[in-house]
N, C-alpha and C positions, 0 to 999 in steps of 0.2 A: 430408616433411614440409611441405613449403610448402602442399600442399594439405590435409593435417591440422591446420597452426596457421592457415591464411590469410595468412600474413606474406609477405612478398617472398623471392626465393631469397638465399641468403647473398651470392654472387659482386656483385648486384645491391645488396644493401646496403654492401659495402665499397668498390665502385667511387661509389657516391653521395657516401658520407660521406669518401673520399679515405681510406681507412685502409690504407695501406700498414704493413706487417707491421714494427716497429722493431727491431733486433739486439738493441739496449741494455737494450731490455724483456725479451728473452730468449721475442719473440712467434713464435710458428707459431700462425697460425690452421687452425682444422680446419673446413671447409666442406662434408664429406659428412656429410649429415643423418643419414642411416641407420646411420651411425659413433657420432654425436652420440646415436643412441636407443641403441643397441647398449651403450654406457659408462653411461647413465644407468640401463638394466635390471640391469648388474650389480651395482647398488646395491643390488635389491631393490625391494621393492613401495615406492611412496613415497607414498601416501595419509595422510594428517594427520600429515607428517613435514616439519621445516623443512632445506633443504639451504642448506649455506655452499658457494659456490663463490668461487675465487679465480681470477683474470685470465679472466675470460669474453669479451675479446675484444668482436668485433662479437654475439657470444650465439649460437651458434650450438650448443652445450652445454645454456645456462640454456633455450634454447627446446625444446629435448628433454624437460629436466626438470619443465617446467612443462607441455608436452603429456602426461605420463607421471603426473599427478596429485598433484605436492608442493605441500601445502600453502602453503608459501613458501620465496621463493628470495631469499636473503642475499646479493649478488654485491659482493665486493673487486675495486675496477679502478684500477688506477694512472694509467692513459692517459687524461688528460681528452677525446680524439678521440672515444674508443669513446663517449662518454657518452650523445650523441643518439643513436645505434642503439639500445642500451638501453633508452631512454625510450621507445622507440616500440613495445619489446617489453613494457614495463610499463605501457604504455596501451594495449594488446593483453590485458592478463591483470590486469586493477583489483583492486588489494590485494595481489598476489601475487610482485612483484620489490620488495623496496628495492637500490638499487644505494648503495656509498659509496665515494667518491671516496677514498682512500687506499693507503698502503706497507700491504702487508698482514704483515710484519715486525714492525708497529708496533701493531698492532690485537688488543685484549684479546678472544679470539675467544667464552671462555666467556660474553660476557655481551650476546653479539649475539641469542640464540633463548631460547625457554624451550619444554621438552617435548622430544619425541624430537629428533635431531639427525645428521645425515648429513653427511659431507664430500666433493662430489664435483668434481673439476678436472681440466684438462689444466693443472698448473703450468707460470708461468714458469720455463726449465728453469737461469734463473742463481740463482732462490731457492728451487726445489723442493725438495732436499735438507735447507736448514735449516727451511723451513717442517713439512714432517715431523718432524723431532727436535723440534720447540719442542711440536708436540702428541702426541707420544710420552712426554715426560717433565714433564708438572704435577706438582707435589708430591701433588694431590688424583687419586684414583684410585678409581673406575673415571671416565675423564674424562667430558667434557660432548657429545662425541660417540658415537653408537651402530657407526658403522662409517665408514671412508674408502674411497673409490674414485677414485685418482689415477693420472694419467698421467705416466712419466716418460723419459728415456732407457733403452732398454733396460738397458746398463750397470748403471744406477743400481737400475733392477728386478731384478734378478739379485741384487744385492747386500742387496736388503730381505726377499729371501725366504731366502738363503743360508743354509746350518748349517754344523756343524762337518765340516770337513773338503774343503768345498768352494773351489774356488780363488776365489771370488767371497766367501767369508765375510771378515766385517773387522767394525769397530764397530758399524754400521749394522744388521748381522745379528743381531748381539747384541741390539742394543737393541729392535729389531722382535721377535725371537723371545722376548724377555722378555717382553714386555708383549701381546702379538696375535697372531694366529692370520693370518698374510700369506700371501699366493698370485698367481701370477701368471694375469689371468684370459683376456688375448690380447695379442696384438703388433700395432701400428699403422704400416705403410707409410711412409714418407716422403712418397709419393707424395698421400698425405691430405691434406696440409699445404698452405697458402701463405703464404709460400715451403715447398718442401720441405727439411727438414733433411737434415746429411748422412748420421744415423743412423735404422736402427730404434726406435720407442716399445713402450713397453709398459704396459699398464691393470693396476693392481697393486692387491688389493681386501685389506684390513685389519679383524679385528675386535677388540676387546681381548679379553683376557684377565680375566673377574673378578678372579681372586685369584691376580696374579703372586707369583714368590716375594718374600717381604718383603727388601728392598733398600735402600739409599742412591741415589738416584741419581745424586748428586755423584760418591759412591765408584766407583758402577758406570762412570762417565763418564772416571775418572781412571784405573782398572785397564785399560780397551780402549783407552785413548789410547795409555796406555804401550805393552800389549803389542804393537798391531798398527802401531806408531810403529816400531816396529823387529821387524818378523813374521818376519824370517827368521833372527832369533837366537834362541836358548833363554829360556826363561822366566828363569832365575836372572839371566840379562843384561839383558831389556829390562825389567823391573820391579826393577833394581836400586835404583832412584830411589826407590821406595815400599816397600823392607823385602827386595827379592829373597830369597835362601833362607828365609830366617826367614819372611816370609809365604805361601811356598808351602809350608814344613811347615804351618805353622798351619792351611793350608789342605788339606793333603794332596794334594798335588798335585806330583806328579813335576819337578824343576827343570829336568830336559832336555827335556821337552816345549815345543813352540815352540805360538805361539798360536791358529793356526788351526785346533790337535785339541781344545781345550777347548769344550767345550758351553756352552750359555747357563750352564745350572744351576752349571756350575764357576767361569764368572768372577762369578755374584752369591755364591757360596763366599768368592773371593777379597775381593770387594768387601765383603762382612760381615765379613773378617777384617782389613782393612787399619783397617775403624774399629774393630772388638774391639780 
């Protein structure tokens, strides 16, 4: 991509700006520009689309998204050391890159852009799951985003796409399965990063379901938290604090079943009975 966008190689950028990745910020920089293009392409055609990116670092993925034709990228970066490198990319693509120095957990994302929005990010490991849950659970649905193409540790990716009776199935799988169609796109080797993390990463692509089962967000959170909080126990025990057998009877669910056997539909039924 150095030839494609005329900007210097990322290794040079990192060296010039003294950007060693900080563990405290969950940083692992992705330097393989072929790989950043592959991630950006997984999001689909980007013409006319505004992309929100969290944790761009020195801007490898940012460059791929802009080179593939996104109308605009809004990048949220907490690390002030990365801002000069991102400013060079902004100068190269006038009017197409806005950089916001902020903590992504405190940003009202729905206010950042008008028109079609996609989220594409190599998320910082320490806040990735919380950001995903925030984007999954707004009261207003369909959400402000058309799709999310996100990189996580592979273990988290497996939890996102898991369904009932899968070893990785838990609260995250229920929430993602309720409101999105989620799929694993591809794995990324630790060697693609600087510094290399100890685990394999995965890119996950999520698209919103237009009409998910009507269900209270807070009730579904309560039910999944209780059920998977004691996942080895029967539901009559794990859901005791929420009504136990009486709640399960109203939802027509066998009290001897365990959390990992329930489908997303059944969890929604439980949540609706809890509210009812």
